[in-house]
C-alpha positions as CSV (number, residue, x, y, z in Angstrom):
1,M,29.6,3.1,1.2
2,S,27.0,0.8,3.0
3,P,27.8,-2.6,4.8
4,R,27.6,-5.6,2.2
5,T,24.7,-7.2,4.4
6,D,22.3,-4.6,3.8
7,S,22.7,-4.3,-0.3
8,R,19.2,-6.8,-0.4
9,Q,17.2,-4.4,2.0
10,R,18.0,-1.4,0.2
11,F,16.9,-3.3,-2.7
12,L,13.8,-3.7,-1.2
13,D,13.4,-0.2,-0.2
14,A,14.5,1.3,-2.9
15,A,12.4,-1.0,-5.4
16,A,9.1,-0.6,-3.2
17,D,10.0,3.1,-3.7
18,L,10.5,3.4,-7.6
19,F,7.6,0.5,-8.3
20,H,5.2,2.7,-5.7
21,T,5.6,6.0,-7.7
22,K,6.4,5.0,-11.3
23,G,5.0,1.0,-11.6
24,Y,6.4,-1.5,-12.9
25,Y,7.0,-1.4,-16.3
26,A,7.8,2.1,-16.0
27,T,10.5,1.1,-14.1
28,G,14.3,-0.2,-15.4
29,L,16.1,-2.7,-14.0
30,N,19.2,-0.5,-14.5
31,E,17.9,2.2,-12.5
32,L,16.7,-0.9,-9.6
33,V,20.1,-1.3,-9.4
34,S,21.4,2.2,-9.2
35,A,18.6,3.0,-6.6
36,G,20.1,-0.5,-4.5
37,G,23.3,1.5,-4.4
38,A,24.9,-2.5,-5.5
39,P,26.0,-4.2,-8.4
40,K,23.4,-6.0,-10.8
41,G,25.2,-9.4,-9.8
42,S,23.9,-8.6,-6.7
43,L,20.9,-8.1,-7.2
44,Y,20.2,-11.7,-8.8
45,F,22.4,-12.8,-6.1
46,H,19.6,-11.7,-3.5
47,F,16.5,-12.1,-6.0
48,P,17.4,-14.8,-8.9
49,G,14.0,-14.5,-10.0
50,G,15.1,-10.9,-11.0
51,K,12.8,-7.8,-11.5
52,E,9.4,-10.1,-10.9
53,Q,10.5,-11.3,-7.6
54,L,12.3,-7.7,-6.2
55,A,8.8,-6.6,-7.2
56,A,6.9,-9.3,-5.5
57,E,8.9,-9.0,-2.4
58,A,9.2,-5.1,-2.2
59,L,4.9,-4.9,-2.3
60,T,4.6,-7.7,0.3
61,Q,7.1,-5.7,2.1
62,S,5.2,-2.2,1.9
63,S,1.9,-4.1,2.4
64,A,2.9,-5.2,6.1
65,Q,4.2,-1.8,6.6
66,L,1.0,-0.1,5.5
67,R,-0.9,-2.9,7.5
68,E,1.5,-2.2,10.5
69,T,0.3,2.0,10.0
70,L,-3.3,1.4,9.8
71,R,-3.3,-1.1,13.0
72,A,-1.6,1.5,14.9
73,L,-3.5,4.8,13.7
74,L,-6.9,2.4,14.2
75,A,-5.9,1.7,17.5
76,D,-6.9,4.7,18.6
77,G,-10.5,4.5,17.6
78,D,-9.9,7.5,14.6
79,T,-10.8,6.4,11.2
80,D,-9.8,10.1,10.2
81,A,-6.3,9.4,11.4
82,V,-6.1,7.3,8.3
83,F,-7.4,10.1,6.0
84,A,-4.9,12.3,7.4
85,A,-1.9,10.4,6.9
86,L,-2.9,9.5,3.4
87,E,-3.4,13.2,2.7
88,R,-0.2,14.0,4.3
89,N,1.4,10.8,1.9
90,L,-0.3,12.9,-1.4
91,L,0.7,16.2,-0.2
92,A,4.3,15.4,1.0
93,S,5.0,13.3,-2.4
94,D,3.4,16.0,-5.0
95,F,0.6,13.7,-5.1
96,R,2.6,10.7,-6.4
97,R,2.4,8.6,-4.1
98,G,-0.9,7.1,-3.3
99,C,-1.7,3.2,-3.0
100,P,1.7,1.1,-2.2
101,L,0.1,-1.1,-4.4
102,A,-2.1,0.0,-6.5
103,T,0.1,1.2,-9.5
104,V,1.7,-1.9,-9.5
105,A,-1.0,-4.1,-9.8
106,L,-2.8,-1.9,-12.7
107,D,0.2,-2.4,-14.7
108,A,1.7,-6.0,-14.0
109,A,-0.7,-8.3,-11.6
110,A,-2.5,-9.7,-14.5
111,E,0.9,-10.5,-16.4
112,S,2.9,-12.3,-13.3
113,E,1.4,-14.3,-10.8
114,P,3.5,-13.6,-7.9
115,I,2.8,-10.3,-8.5
116,R,-0.6,-10.3,-8.3
117,Q,-0.3,-13.0,-5.1
118,A,1.5,-10.1,-3.3
119,C,-1.2,-7.8,-4.0
120,V,-3.7,-9.9,-3.3
121,S,-2.1,-10.8,0.5
122,G,-1.7,-6.9,0.9
123,F,-4.7,-5.9,0.0
124,A,-6.5,-8.6,2.7
125,S,-4.6,-7.9,5.1
126,W,-5.4,-4.1,5.1
127,R,-8.7,-5.3,4.8
128,E,-8.5,-7.6,7.8
129,A,-7.1,-4.8,9.7
130,I,-9.9,-3.1,9.1
131,E,-12.5,-6.2,10.0
132,E,-10.5,-6.2,13.1
133,F,-11.2,-2.9,13.8
134,L,-14.6,-3.1,13.2
135,R,-14.8,-6.3,14.8
136,D,-13.0,-4.3,18.2
137,K,-16.0,-1.6,17.9
138,G,-18.8,-3.7,18.6
139,V,-19.7,-4.3,14.8
140,D,-20.5,-8.2,14.5
141,E,-18.2,-10.4,12.5
142,E,-21.0,-10.2,9.1
143,R,-20.7,-7.1,9.4
144,A,-17.5,-6.4,9.8
145,A,-16.2,-8.2,6.9
146,G,-18.7,-6.7,4.4
147,L,-17.9,-3.0,6.0
148,S,-14.1,-3.8,6.0
149,I,-15.0,-4.7,2.3
150,V,-16.5,-1.0,1.1
151,A,-14.4,0.8,3.3
152,L,-10.8,-0.3,1.6
153,T,-12.2,0.3,-1.5
154,S,-13.7,3.6,-0.9
155,L,-10.8,4.3,0.6
156,E,-8.7,3.1,-2.4
157,G,-10.7,4.4,-4.7
158,A,-10.4,7.8,-3.2
159,L,-6.6,7.5,-3.1
160,L,-7.2,7.1,-6.9
161,L,-9.4,10.2,-7.4
162,A,-6.7,12.5,-5.1
163,K,-4.0,11.4,-7.2
164,T,-5.4,12.0,-11.0
165,Q,-6.8,14.8,-9.6
166,R,-4.0,16.4,-7.6
167,D,-6.3,17.0,-4.9
168,I,-7.3,15.7,-1.5
169,A,-11.1,16.6,-1.8
170,P,-12.0,13.0,-2.6
171,L,-10.3,11.5,0.5
172,R,-12.1,14.2,3.0
173,T,-15.6,12.9,1.2
174,V,-15.0,9.0,1.7
175,A,-13.6,9.8,5.2
176,D,-16.9,12.1,6.4
177,H,-18.9,9.2,4.3
178,L,-17.1,5.9,6.8
179,R,-17.3,8.1,10.0
180,T,-20.8,8.4,9.5
181,T,-21.7,5.0,8.4
182,L,-19.6,4.0,11.8
183,E,-21.5,6.2,13.6
184,R,-25.0,4.6,12.5
185,E,-23.3,0.9,12.6
186,L,-22.3,1.6,16.5
187,S,-25.7,3.6,17.4
């Protein structure tokens, strides 16, 4: 049995996983409790706001993890590494894991301000990581800001298409296009 002190983190990890693959509304409270491996009272002890609070915090955690992954992959200056990691993730999950925010953002952000804010912050942190990479590559600040939006929305769209089509071709197409765009920007 796991120590009591890690039950909060187990709930966060389980929720992040379930919300990533199933969405907010398709994930039941009993399922979260079971996956978290602690009693229901423990969930409410750690998350007095219930499922909504747990979701917002799990999304924040997932966002931070992906932001750090993006930064690490982009630190080598290789955008292809980002797309390769996303492809591996999709394939390893049998196309169930695309963006860790998108499913919940589309599912519940319109009805929940905490969830919407967690999604806004997460997407912004990823865009900022991309913008930072572009600036480090020599793209001027204003252009880097615009390109980071194009890159993130292209990546998100490619993930959605790849997931729904069960085919990584959209990711590869976007990767090729962004590589070409970046090469032009830096020449």
